[in-house]
N, C-alpha and C positions, 0 to 999 in steps of 0.2 A: 393427643394433648388434652389435658383436663381443663375445662373452661372455668375461669374464676367467676364466682357468683358475688354480686355486690348487693348491699342493702343500704337503705337510707333511713336515718333517724333524725330527730330534732334535738339539738343541744342549745338550750337557752333561746329557743325560737329560731335557731339557725339550722338549716338543713345540711346534714353532713353525710357523705357516702363513704362507707368502709367495706372491706372484704368480709364475706360471710365467715364467721369464726373469730373475728377480731373482738377484743374486749371494748367496753364502753370507753375506757381510758384512751384508746386509739382514736376514737371519734372526738373526744374532748381535746386531744392534742392537735387536731385539725381545725378546731374552732378558735374563736377570739378570746376564750377564757382558758385558764389552766387551774389545776388543783394540786395541792401538795402531795408528794408521794415519797414519804420518808423510808419506807421499807422496800420500795420497788426499784428494780434495775431490769431493763428489758432483756438483758442478756441471760438472766437467770429466771425470768418469768414471774408471774404474780405470786405474792406471798400472803397478802390480805391481813397483815398483823398490825400495822400502825393505825389503820382506820382513818387516816387523814384524807384519803381520796373518796370518802363516803359522799354519795350524791343521792338526790331524789329522782326516782323514775316513776313515770305515769303510764300505766297500761289500761286503757279505757278510763274508768273512774277510780281505779285503785292506785294509791300512792304508796311507794315503798322506799326504804333506805337500803342501798347496796354499796359494796366496795367496787368502785369503777375499774380497778385493776384486775378483778376476778370475774365480774359479771359479763356475760357475752352480750354483744350488741344484737338487737332484734329489729326487724322491719317495723317502722312506724312508731318506735319507742320515743317517748318524750323524756328528756334528761334536764334536770335543773342543778346547777353546780354552786350557786351562791345565794340561796335563800337565806332569810334572816336566821332560821334555826340552824342551818349548816355553818354559817359564819360563827355563830355563838358556840356551836359544837367544836369546831376546829380550834377556836380560841381556848376553850377549856382543855382540849387534848394537849395543846402546847403548854398550857400552864402546868399540867401534870408532868410533862416531860421536863420542864424547867425546874421543877421541884427536886429532880434527882441529878442535875448536872450543874457544873460551874459555867456561868454564862454572863458576858458583859460585852460592851462595845469593842474593847481592845481584843477580846477573845474572838469576836466575829471577824475583825479586820485581819487577824493573823492568817486566816485560812480562806479569805474571800477569793483568792486567785485559783483555788482548786475547786472543791465541791462545796457549795454554800446553800444547799436546798433548805436546811433548817433555818439559816439566817434569813433567807428570803421569806419564808413562812412567818417568822417572827416580825419582820417588817410589815408584812401585809395584814396580819391579824392582830397585832399589838396586844399580846397577852399581858395581864397585869401581875401575874406570878404571885398569887396570894396563898398558895398551898404551903403547908409546912415543909421545910427542907428535909430531904432524906439523906441518908449516908451515901456519899459519893464513892464511885469506884476509884481505885488507885491508879496513879500514873505508873506505867511500867518502867522499871529501872533497866533500860535496855540501851547499851552504848553503841548500837549499830549506827553507821554513818548516814543512813538514808531516811528512815521512817521515824517520826516522832509519835509516840504512843501515849497520848494524853487522855486516859480513860475517865477523867473527871468530866469529860464532855460526851461520854458514851450513853446513848439512849437505848441500848440493847436491841437495835433493829436487826442485827446479825447479817447485814448485807456484806460485811467484810468476810465473814466465815463462809457465807454462801458463794461469793465470787471466787474465793480461794479454793474451796473444795469442789464446786460444781463446774465453774467456768475454766479456771486455770488448772484444776485438778492437782494442785500442789499439796493440799492438806497440811499447810504449815501452821494454821491457827485453828482453835476450836473454842467452844464455850465450856467454861469450868464453873461449877456451882449453880445455884438456883436463885430465882427472884432478884432482889436488889443486891444480893451477895454474889451474883454471877459476874464473871469477867471473861474477857477475851484472853486466851492463854496459848502459849506456844510450848511445845514439848522441849525437854532438855533445858530446864531451869528458866523457862520463859525468855530465852534469848533468841532472836530471829537468826543471828549469824550461826547459831548451833542447830538450827532446825532445818526443815525442808524448804524454807523460804528461798525463792529465786530472785526476790526483790524486783518483781515485775511492776509493783506499785498499784495494782488494781484495787487493793484494799483502801488505799488513799483516795483513789478516784471515785470510789462508790460511797465512801463514808459521808453521810449527809450533814454531820455536825462539825467536822474538823477534829474529831477525837484522834484520827490518824492524819498526819500531814507530812509534807515533803520538807525535810530539813534543809535541802540545798537551795530552795527558792528564796531569793532575797526580796526584801520589801524596799520599794523606792522611797527615799526620803525627800527628794527634790522635785520630781515630776510624776504625773500619773502613769500607771503601767498600761501597756497595750499588748494585745496578743496578735501574732502573725502566723497564719497557717503555712506550713512547709513540710518537708519530708526529712525523716531521720537519716543522717548521712553515714551510718555505721555499717550497713550491708546492702545487699541488692533487693531485700524484701520490699522496701519502700513504705514503711509504716508512717502514718500521719502524726505530726506533732504540731503544737502551737508554741512558738517562742514568745516568752514574756520579756519585754524590754521597756525602758523609759526614755528612749531617744538618745541615751548616753552609753548604755551597756546592756548586755543580755543578762537578765536576772534569773532565768530558769526556763523550764518548759513543762507543758501539760500535754496529755494525749489529745489528738483530734478525733472525736467520736463520729464526725461526719465522713472520715476517710474509710476506705474499704477495710482497713485493719480494725475498725470498730473500737478504737482506743487501746487495743492490746499492744504492749511494748515489752521488750526485754529490759534487763537492768541498765544496759548502756543507753537504750533509747529513752528510758524513763528518767534517769538521773545524770547522764553524761553526754547527751546528744548535742549539748551546747557548750560544755565545760571548756573545751580546747580553745574556743574563741577568746576567752578571757585569760588564757594561760600566759604567765610571764615568760615561759620558755618558748613561746611561739616565735618562729623566725619572721622577721620583718624585712631583712635585707639578705642578699646573697653572701655566703661566707666562703672563704678560700684559705687553705692552710699556707702559711708563709714558710720561710726557710727554717724556722725554729719549731715547726710542727704545730703552730698555734693558729686557730681560726681568726681571721680578720675580715671586716666588711669590705666588699668590693662593689663596683658598679655593675649594673645588669649587662652592659656592653662587655666588660671584662669577663664576667661569668660565662656569657655565650661564647666568647672567643676561646676560653680554656676548655669548655665543654666540647666545642667543635673539634679542636685539635686532638683531644684525648679520644674522642669517639672515632675519628678518622684513623688515628694510629692503631686503635684496637682492631678495626675492621680490616685495614690494609695488612696488618701483621698476623692476625689470628682468625680472620673471617667474621661474618655477621653473627654467627652463633656464639661468639665470645662476649656478646653483650646480652644483658637481660633488662627488661623494662617492667617497672612496677607502676600500674595505674592506681588511682585513688577513688575510694568510695565517697569522698567528701567533695567531689566536683560533679558537674552536670554530666549526663550521659553522653552528650555531644563531645565533650572534652576527652572522655575515655575512648570514644570511637576514633577521634583524630589520632590519639596516641597509638592505638593498636594499628591503625592504617599506616602511620609513619614507620612503626617497627617492622611491619610485614612487607610493605611495598617500597619504602625508601631504604631502610637498613637491610631488609631481606632475611629477617629471623622471625620465628614464631615464639620466641622466648619472652612472652608477655603474660602477666597475671594480675589479678585484682581480687581483693577479698569479697567484692560484690558477687562474684560467680558462685559463692556458697549460699 
């Protein structure tokens, strides 16, 4: 077994211990302070392009400025995250970014339920936005039902293309053009439905400005939204999600990055893990066909009575294997266990299946 080596450094006079080989950013994240990371996603590693995570480090008497997402932590290193010069520097960097995008309070609120790192940085450093406005990138005319592509808010951090290409390995989007004329582009007429996109939604979850957002998330107009950690009900993998609700209805979902799935979801988990709850077609009462062949509501007692009669008749006349039992991925494991136990020990058949087995 390889023994893990630990090192200790100071972050704003706070002693922090991290593993040897960690970046300074890992130590900062363990401290009482945080720094903006507009180009960084831990799943794809350090990029060092936005420079918002720049910090001061002191080694002996020497003071340097380094990107905390790329610089390796060292024993005895002193790190300063919020000196006056760093605060002014980050403010200026945000002002430069604001000069190339469309940004306002309404714009920030529209995407605050997903990834709002840029909005948090704007709130903290309060840029005055005095730089001349540059030509903004275009909104992609893409009629897909899931992802809003508002590139007027794109700061060209390329987290979306990196997560799509390196993490998901879907290669559905790429960078087209150079400089301020660059844009995020999808092959085959820039339509995601015609590309390799699997609609995993990772581009939405990593975008720091909301240039990419979830079309299916509703905004609450009556009560504040809350998030509740749970498990996606669509298969047996057990990916973590956070349901967004306002106490009256479910408004949408976002990935749970604290879960073992690390925020990864398929299209069903990302955009439909909650949809069926609000469906108008969802059954709320037992239904039984009448003499005309039409479904009508009946009591639970009546439903149990008819079910029991038909089940016993089928077993008596054709044997236990004349029945088949379908369990559900949308109930708890214990309920599925009881159903398979009932099928095998009470009815006497192994004809039971569940999409969770896949």
